[in-house]
N, C-alpha and C positions, 0 to 999 in steps of 0.2 A: 208870047201867050199872055192874054189878059189875066190879071190876078184872080178874077172871079172864076177862072177855069183852072187855076194852078192847084195841083194836088201833090202832096209829098208821099213817096213810096214808104210803106211800112215794112218791117223786116219779115213779115209773113206773106208778102206778095200782094197785099191789099193796099189801097191808097186812101189818104185823108186830105180833105180840103185844107189849104194853107191858111185860110181865114174863116172864122165862124162867128156867130153871135153868142156872147156870154149872156146868161139870163139871171145871174146873181142879183138879187134885190128887185127883180121884176115880179111884182105881186099882183094877183087878181086876174080873173079871166079876160076882162076887157083890155087891160094893159098888155097882157101877154099876146092876145089876139092881134092887137094893133102893131106891136113890135115885130112879131113874126110875119105879118102881112107885108110890112115895109121891107123887112129883111129879104124875104123871098123875091119881092119886086126888084130889089137892088142886086140880087144874084147870090146871096148867101145860101149855102146848102148844108152847113154844119151848125148844129145848135147844142150848146153845152149847158147842162144842168147838174144837179147833185141832189141826193136825198136831203142833205143838210139845207138846201135852198128852199125846201118846202113848196116847190112849184112844178113838180113833175106832172101832176094831173093837168094843170093849166097848159103846160107845154104840149103834152100829148093831145089834148083837145084842139089846141090851135093848129097844130100840124095836120091833124086828120081833117079839120074843117077847111083849111086853106089850100091844101095840095091840089084839089081839083080846080080851084079858081085860077091857079097859076100853071095849069096843064102839067102837073107833076104827079108822080106816084111815090110810094114809100121808098123805093130803091134809089130815088133821086136825092134823098136827104140822108144826112149822117148825124145820128143822135148819140150824144155822150152823157152818161150819168156816173155817179160815184158812190162808193160804199161809205155809209156813215160810220165814223170811228167807234161808235158803240156796238156796231154789228160785226166787228172783227171775229174771226174764228169760224166755228161750225155754223154760226148764224148767217154767214155771208151768202149762202145759197138761197135761203129764204128771203134775204134782203134783195137779191137779184130778182126773184120771182115777184116780190112786192113792187119793185121799180117797173118791171114789165107791165104789171097790172095797172099801175098808176099812169104810165105813159100810153097804155092801151095800144101796144104794137106787138108784132110777132117776135121781134128780136131787137136787141140793143147793138148799135154799131161799135161802140167803145165803152167798156166798163173799167173804171179806175179805182184803185185803193186811194181814198181821198187823203189819208194821213197815215204815216208809218206807225203811229202810236194808237193804243186803244184807250178810249175814255174810261176812267176809273182805275187805270193801271199806272203806277208810278213811271215817269218818263225814263228813269234809269233802271227799270226792271227788265230782266231778260225775257219776261213773259211777253213783252211786245214782239220780240222776234218769233216766238212760238205762234202767237196769234196771227202775225203777218203771213207766216207759212201756211197755216190752216186756211186763212182767207184765200190765198192764192190757189190752193188745192180746190176749193169750192168754185172759184172763177174758171179754172181749167175744166172742171166738170160741166159748167154752164156752156163753155165753148163747145165741148164735145157733144152736148145735147142740142146745139143749134140755137140756144137762147141768146148768146152773145157772139158777135163776129170777131172782135178784137179785145184784148185785155192789156192793161197797163197800170201805171201808178201815178201818183201826184205827191209832190213835196218830198221826193226821195233824194237823199244825198248819195254821193258815190259809194259810201259804205253800205247803205241800204241796198243799192243796186247790186253791188258785188255779192252780198249775201243772197239775194234773190237769184242771180244768175248761177250761183253755185249749186242751186237746187230748185229749178223752175218747174219741175214736174211735167216736163215735155213741151211747155209753151213759154217762150220768152216774152217779156214785156215789150210792147211796140211803141209806147209813148211814156214820157215822163213830163207831167204838167207842173210847172214851177213858176214862182215869181221871177219875172225877167224883164228888165228895163235898164236904161243907161245908168240909173243909180244903183242897180243890183243885178250883176251878172257874174257868174262864177266860171272862170276859164277851165278849171279842172273838171267840173261837171259837164261843161260843153264838150270838151275833148273826149271824155269818157263815153258820153252818150253817142258821139259821132263814131268812135271806134267800135262800139257795140251795136251800132245801127238802131239806137233807140231815139225816136223822134222827140225832140224837145218842143213843148208847146207852152207858150207864155200866158200867164195870167197877171193881172194888174199892170198891163203894158203902159197904161197912162198914169200910173202912180197910185197913191193911196186914196181910199174912198173919202170924199168930202174934204179933200185938200188940193191945193193947186201948185204944190211944190215943184212937180215935174213939168206939168203943162205950162206953168208960168216961169220956169227957169230961164234965165237970160241966155244961156248957151243954146238951149233947145229953140228958143224963140228966134235967136240970131240965125241958126241953121235954117229954120223954117222960112224966114224972110229972104234969105239968099236963094232958096229954091222955089219961092212963090207958093208955098204950101202952108197949112196950119200946123201948129205943134203936135197935135194928135196924129196927123198923117206922118210926120217925121218919126215919131216914136214907134209907130207900127211898122213903117218901112224899115227902120233900123233893125227890127227883129227879123222881118221877112228876108232882108238882104243877107242875113246870117243863116237862112233856112230854118229859122225858128218860127213855128206856127203861132198865130195869134187868135184870141177870142174876145175882142173888145165888147164891153157891155154898153148899150145905149137904148133909149126908148124914143128918141126924136128922129124924124125923117132926115133932117139935114145931117146929123152926125152919123146915122146908120149908112147913108149913101156916101158921105165923105170918108168914112173909115174904109170903104172898099176902093177908093180912088188912090191906089198906091203904085200905079204903073209909072214910077219915076225912079231914077237911081240917085243915091246919095254918094257924092264923090268920096274917094278914099280919104282925103284929108279931113273932111267933115265927119266921116265915120270914125276916124281916129280920135277926133275931138270928143265925140259922144262916148267913145269907149273909155276915156280917161277921166270921167266925172267922178265925184265923190260917191262913195257907196252908202246908200241908205235903204234899209229893209223896212217895208211897211207891214208885212203880214207875219204870221206865225213862223217860228224858226225850227225846222226839222233837225238841226244839229243837236237839239236838246234831247232827242229821242234815241235811246240805245237800240 
């Protein structure tokens, strides 16, 4: 099966594309329209945004404008957005309604809690746990009303997931979107999500923003050279080969197309080499959140 057709089963019977286009830092209608146009042409069907990215309106307009051009309908694409950390608690339901309005669509395919903590609340306060639970209740309500198809979380640790699964109000999380690349991958989290049938989805697969540490790493470049691929393709394939979904962000045609060309195996010995690299985290650390 070609990667562009690969979908991962979710624990509620639905399916999610294995690769999507991340839209973080894609700003402005023209830039968004161009990126989505190229991505649809390349075969992408999942598009990831968040209230925090401040581009839901642009993404919604681009998808609505471009679907007819590519012979597609709304049901052919999968849209993900996320709860802003300031909207935790009872405000989460209104936040979902606002995202729906901004995206200008009838439903959201996947809605995630973006961060286990609430802005304005101390990271070590138990109030975070209370607010997370209230947010989840509002998300369950949105599913039951048909506003959202699937719900999940982002940046959740094993502890956060255990807490949620102990009282999920009738709907378990289907996805946990986390930082995941050869410099930062947590075996305990991987095994727990696999056991609980929670699909891991990687962000920052290519490393930190505006630095070349991972893409320019000698080990990664050596593996890429041996396979006749570029470092970005190796990093994305490394995740896919572990059944971890990816959402690389790009605006250029060459990279958007190249990031979809992952129909090659990484041999076991090279996978082992990538798995034993030094650990470096680029983004926020959820371990700090009670």
